[in-house]
DSSP file (Angstrom, degrees, kcal/mol; ACC not computed):
  #  RESIDUE AA STRUCTURE BP1 BP2  ACC     N-H-->O    O-->H-N    N-H-->O    O-->H-N    TCO  KAPPA ALPHA  PHI   PSI    X-CA   Y-CA   Z-CA
    1    1 A X     >        0   0    0      0, 0.0     4,-2.9     0, 0.0     5,-0.2   0.000 360.0 360.0 360.0 -36.1    0.0    0.0    0.0
    2    2 A X  H  >  +     0   0    0      1,-0.2     4,-2.2     2,-0.2     5,-0.1   0.891 360.0  48.9 -62.8 -38.6    2.8    2.4    0.8
    3    3 A X  H  > S+     0   0    0      2,-0.2     4,-2.2     1,-0.2    -1,-0.2   0.914 112.2  47.7 -67.7 -41.8    4.2    2.1   -2.8
    4    4 A X  H  > S+     0   0    0      2,-0.2     4,-2.6     1,-0.2    -2,-0.2   0.923 111.2  51.5 -64.1 -42.8    0.8    2.7   -4.3
    5    5 A X  H  X S+     0   0    0     -4,-2.9     4,-2.5     1,-0.2    11,-0.2   0.909 109.4  50.4 -59.1 -42.0    0.2    5.7   -2.0
    6    6 A X  H  X S+     0   0    0     -4,-2.2     4,-2.7     2,-0.2     5,-0.2   0.902 109.7  50.8 -63.5 -41.1    3.6    7.1   -3.1
    7    7 A X  H  X S+     0   0    0     -4,-2.2     4,-3.0     2,-0.2     5,-0.5   0.936 111.7  47.2 -61.3 -47.0    2.6    6.7   -6.8
    8    8 A X  H  X S+     0   0    0     -4,-2.6     4,-1.6     1,-0.2     6,-1.0   0.897 113.9  47.5 -64.3 -40.5   -0.7    8.4   -6.3
    9    9 A X  H  X S+     0   0    0     -4,-2.5     4,-1.0    -5,-0.2    -1,-0.2   0.941 118.4  40.5 -63.9 -47.0    0.9   11.3   -4.4
   10   10 A X  H  < S+     0   0    0     -4,-2.7    -2,-0.2    -5,-0.2    -3,-0.2   0.950 124.2  33.3 -69.8 -50.8    3.7   11.7   -6.9
   11   11 A X  H  < S+     0   0    0     -4,-3.0    -3,-0.2    -5,-0.2    -2,-0.2   0.826 133.5  25.5 -80.7 -32.6    1.8   11.3  -10.2
   12   12 A X  H  < S-     0   0    0     -4,-1.6    -3,-0.2    -5,-0.5    -1,-0.2   0.510  91.6-133.2-110.4  -7.5   -1.6   12.8   -9.3
   13   13 A X     <  +     0   0    0     -4,-1.0     2,-0.3    -5,-0.4    -4,-0.2   0.904  63.3 128.2  53.5  44.4   -0.5   15.2   -6.5
   14   14 A X        -     0   0    0     -6,-1.0     2,-0.8     5,-0.0    -1,-0.2  -0.897  67.5-113.6-127.7 158.3   -3.4   13.9   -4.3
   15   15 A X    >   -     0   0    0     -2,-0.3     3,-2.0     1,-0.2     4,-0.3  -0.828  21.5-155.0 -90.3 111.8   -3.7   12.5   -0.8
   16   16 A X  G >  S+     0   0    0     -2,-0.8     3,-1.3     1,-0.3    -1,-0.2   0.769  90.0  67.4 -60.0 -25.8   -4.6    8.9   -1.1
   17   17 A X  G 3  S+     0   0    0      1,-0.3    -1,-0.3    -3,-0.1     7,-0.0   0.702  95.7  56.5 -68.0 -17.8   -6.2    8.9    2.3
   18   18 A X  G <  S+     0   0    0     -3,-2.0    -1,-0.3     2,-0.1     2,-0.3   0.489  91.1  93.0 -91.1  -3.5   -8.9   11.3    1.0
   19   19 A X  S <  S-     0   0    0     -3,-1.3     2,-0.1    -4,-0.3    -3,-0.0  -0.618  76.1-121.7 -90.6 147.7  -10.0    8.9   -1.7
   20   20 A X     >  -     0   0    0     -2,-0.3     4,-2.8     1,-0.1     5,-0.2  -0.355  36.6-102.7 -71.6 167.3  -12.8    6.4   -1.5
   21   21 A X  H  > S+     0   0    0      1,-0.2     4,-2.5     2,-0.2     5,-0.2   0.897 124.8  50.4 -59.1 -40.1  -11.8    2.8   -2.1
   22   22 A X  H  > S+     0   0    0      2,-0.2     4,-2.4     1,-0.2    -1,-0.2   0.927 112.3  45.3 -64.8 -46.1  -13.3    3.1   -5.6
   23   23 A X  H  > S+     0   0    0      2,-0.2     4,-2.8     1,-0.2     5,-0.2   0.899 112.4  52.5 -63.8 -40.9  -11.5    6.3   -6.4
   24   24 A X  H  X S+     0   0    0     -4,-2.8     4,-2.1     1,-0.2    -2,-0.2   0.941 111.9  44.8 -59.4 -50.0   -8.2    4.8   -5.0
   25   25 A X  H  X S+     0   0    0     -4,-2.5     4,-2.4     1,-0.2    -1,-0.2   0.899 113.9  50.4 -63.2 -41.3   -8.5    1.7   -7.2
   26   26 A X  H  X S+     0   0    0     -4,-2.4     4,-2.5     2,-0.2    -2,-0.2   0.914 109.6  49.6 -66.2 -43.3   -9.5    3.7  -10.3
   27   27 A X  H  X S+     0   0    0     -4,-2.8     4,-2.2     2,-0.2    -1,-0.2   0.913 112.8  47.7 -61.7 -42.1   -6.5    6.1   -9.9
   28   28 A X  H  X S+     0   0    0     -4,-2.1     4,-2.5    -5,-0.2    -2,-0.2   0.918 111.7  49.2 -66.7 -41.9   -4.1    3.2   -9.5
   29   29 A X  H  X S+     0   0    0     -4,-2.4     4,-2.5     2,-0.2    -2,-0.2   0.880 109.3  53.5 -63.8 -37.4   -5.6    1.4  -12.5
   30   30 A X  H  X S+     0   0    0     -4,-2.5     4,-2.7     2,-0.2     5,-0.2   0.930 109.6  48.0 -60.2 -45.0   -5.3    4.6  -14.5
   31   31 A X  H  X S+     0   0    0     -4,-2.2     4,-2.5     1,-0.2    -2,-0.2   0.911 110.5  51.4 -62.8 -42.8   -1.6    4.8  -13.6
   32   32 A X  H  X S+     0   0    0     -4,-2.5     4,-2.2     2,-0.2    -1,-0.2   0.927 112.1  47.0 -59.9 -45.7   -1.0    1.2  -14.5
   33   33 A X  H  X S+     0   0    0     -4,-2.5     4,-2.5     2,-0.2     5,-0.2   0.946 113.0  47.2 -62.3 -49.9   -2.6    1.7  -17.9
   34   34 A X  H  X S+     0   0    0     -4,-2.7     4,-2.6     1,-0.2    -1,-0.2   0.896 111.9  51.6 -60.1 -41.0   -0.7    4.9  -18.7
   35   35 A X  H  X S+     0   0    0     -4,-2.5     4,-2.6    -5,-0.2    -1,-0.2   0.900 109.9  49.0 -64.1 -41.2    2.6    3.3  -17.6
   36   36 A X  H  X S+     0   0    0     -4,-2.2     4,-2.8     2,-0.2    -2,-0.2   0.926 112.4  47.4 -64.3 -44.4    2.0    0.3  -19.9
   37   37 A X  H  X S+     0   0    0     -4,-2.5     4,-2.3     2,-0.2    -2,-0.2   0.927 113.1  49.1 -62.5 -44.3    1.2    2.5  -22.9
   38   38 A X  H  X S+     0   0    0     -4,-2.6     4,-2.3    -5,-0.2    -2,-0.2   0.921 112.9  47.0 -61.0 -45.1    4.3    4.6  -22.2
   39   39 A X  H  X S+     0   0    0     -4,-2.6     4,-2.5     2,-0.2    -2,-0.2   0.906 111.2  51.1 -64.5 -41.9    6.5    1.5  -21.9
   40   40 A X  H  X S+     0   0    0     -4,-2.8     4,-2.4     1,-0.2    -1,-0.2   0.898 110.7  49.8 -61.8 -40.0    5.0    0.0  -25.1
   41   41 A X  H  X S+     0   0    0     -4,-2.3     4,-2.3     2,-0.2    -2,-0.2   0.913 111.2  48.4 -65.0 -43.3    5.7    3.3  -26.9
   42   42 A X  H  X S+     0   0    0     -4,-2.3     4,-2.4     2,-0.2    -2,-0.2   0.891 111.4  50.2 -65.2 -39.1    9.3    3.4  -25.6
   43   43 A X  H  X S+     0   0    0     -4,-2.5     4,-2.8     2,-0.2    -2,-0.2   0.927 111.0  48.9 -64.3 -44.6    9.8   -0.2  -26.6
   44   44 A X  H  X S+     0   0    0     -4,-2.4     4,-2.4     1,-0.2    -2,-0.2   0.903 111.7  49.5 -62.5 -41.1    8.5    0.4  -30.1
   45   45 A X  H  X S+     0   0    0     -4,-2.3     4,-2.4     2,-0.2    -1,-0.2   0.915 112.2  47.8 -63.9 -43.6   10.7    3.5  -30.5
   46   46 A X  H  X S+     0   0    0     -4,-2.4     4,-2.7     2,-0.2    -2,-0.2   0.920 111.7  49.7 -63.9 -44.3   13.8    1.6  -29.4
   47   47 A X  H  X S+     0   0    0     -4,-2.8     4,-2.4     1,-0.2    -2,-0.2   0.920 111.7  49.0 -60.4 -43.7   13.0   -1.3  -31.7
   48   48 A X  H  X S+     0   0    0     -4,-2.4     4,-2.1     2,-0.2    -2,-0.2   0.915 111.9  48.5 -62.5 -44.0   12.5    1.1  -34.6
   49   49 A X  H  X S+     0   0    0     -4,-2.4     4,-2.3     1,-0.2    -2,-0.2   0.921 111.6  49.2 -63.0 -44.9   15.8    2.9  -33.8
   50   50 A X  H  X S+     0   0    0     -4,-2.7     4,-2.7     1,-0.2     5,-0.2   0.884 108.9  53.1 -63.7 -38.6   17.7   -0.4  -33.6
   51   51 A X  H  X S+     0   0    0     -4,-2.4     4,-2.4    -5,-0.2    -1,-0.2   0.915 109.7  48.5 -62.2 -42.4   16.3   -1.6  -36.9
   52   52 A X  H  X S+     0   0    0     -4,-2.1     4,-2.4     2,-0.2    -2,-0.2   0.908 112.4  48.3 -64.2 -41.7   17.5    1.6  -38.6
   53   53 A X  H  X S+     0   0    0     -4,-2.3     4,-2.7     2,-0.2     5,-0.2   0.935 113.0  47.1 -64.6 -46.0   20.9    1.2  -37.1
   54   54 A X  H  X S+     0   0    0     -4,-2.7     4,-2.6     1,-0.2     5,-0.2   0.888 111.7  51.4 -63.6 -38.8   21.2   -2.4  -38.1
   55   55 A X  H  X S+     0   0    0     -4,-2.4     4,-2.4    -5,-0.2    -1,-0.2   0.933 112.2  45.9 -61.9 -46.7   20.0   -1.6  -41.6
   56   56 A X  H  X S+     0   0    0     -4,-2.4     4,-2.3     2,-0.2    -2,-0.2   0.923 114.4  47.5 -64.5 -44.5   22.6    1.2  -42.0
   57   57 A X  H  X S+     0   0    0     -4,-2.7     4,-2.6     2,-0.2    -2,-0.2   0.917 111.5  50.6 -63.0 -43.5   25.4   -1.0  -40.6
   58   58 A X  H  X S+     0   0    0     -4,-2.6     4,-2.6    -5,-0.2     5,-0.2   0.925 111.1  48.7 -60.5 -44.9   24.5   -3.9  -42.8
   59   59 A X  H  X S+     0   0    0     -4,-2.4     4,-2.3    -5,-0.2    -1,-0.2   0.910 111.7  49.3 -62.3 -41.6   24.4   -1.7  -45.9
   60   60 A X  H  X S+     0   0    0     -4,-2.3     4,-2.3     2,-0.2    -2,-0.2   0.895 111.6  49.2 -65.0 -39.9   27.8   -0.2  -45.0
   61   61 A X  H  X S+     0   0    0     -4,-2.6     4,-2.5     2,-0.2    -2,-0.2   0.946 114.0  44.3 -64.9 -48.5   29.4   -3.6  -44.5
   62   62 A X  H  X S+     0   0    0     -4,-2.6     4,-2.3     2,-0.2    -2,-0.2   0.858 112.6  52.5 -67.8 -33.4   28.1   -5.0  -47.8
   63   63 A X  H  X S+     0   0    0     -4,-2.3     4,-1.3    -5,-0.2    -1,-0.2   0.928 111.5  46.8 -64.4 -43.9   29.1   -1.8  -49.6
   64   64 A X  H  < S+     0   0    0     -4,-2.3     4,-0.4     1,-0.2    -2,-0.2   0.903 113.8  47.8 -64.9 -40.7   32.6   -2.1  -48.2
   65   65 A X  H >< S+     0   0    0     -4,-2.5     3,-0.9     1,-0.2    -1,-0.2   0.881 112.2  49.3 -67.4 -38.4   32.8   -5.8  -49.0
   66   66 A X  H 3< S+     0   0    0     -4,-2.3    -1,-0.2     1,-0.2    -2,-0.2   0.711 103.0  61.3 -75.4 -19.8   31.5   -5.3  -52.6
   67   67 A X  T 3<        0   0    0     -4,-1.3    -1,-0.2     1,-0.2    -2,-0.2   0.547 360.0 360.0 -84.9  -5.5   34.0   -2.5  -53.3
   68   68 A X    <         0   0    0     -3,-0.9    -1,-0.2    -4,-0.4    -2,-0.1   0.460 360.0 360.0 -84.9 360.0   37.0   -4.7  -52.7
């Protein structure tokens, strides 16, 4: 509970003790959802970046090999 309370205080700037059980659960579920979406977006961005880097490196390697 302390970790969830800290999350609610930090991310929503609210006092968790003032929330009903329903509000408390909803705020935490909202945070879980937003965090998952954010993480999925970061993973997709990283994958895309790595694909571009690998593509460029592969092209440079084959260009160098073919020029010999």
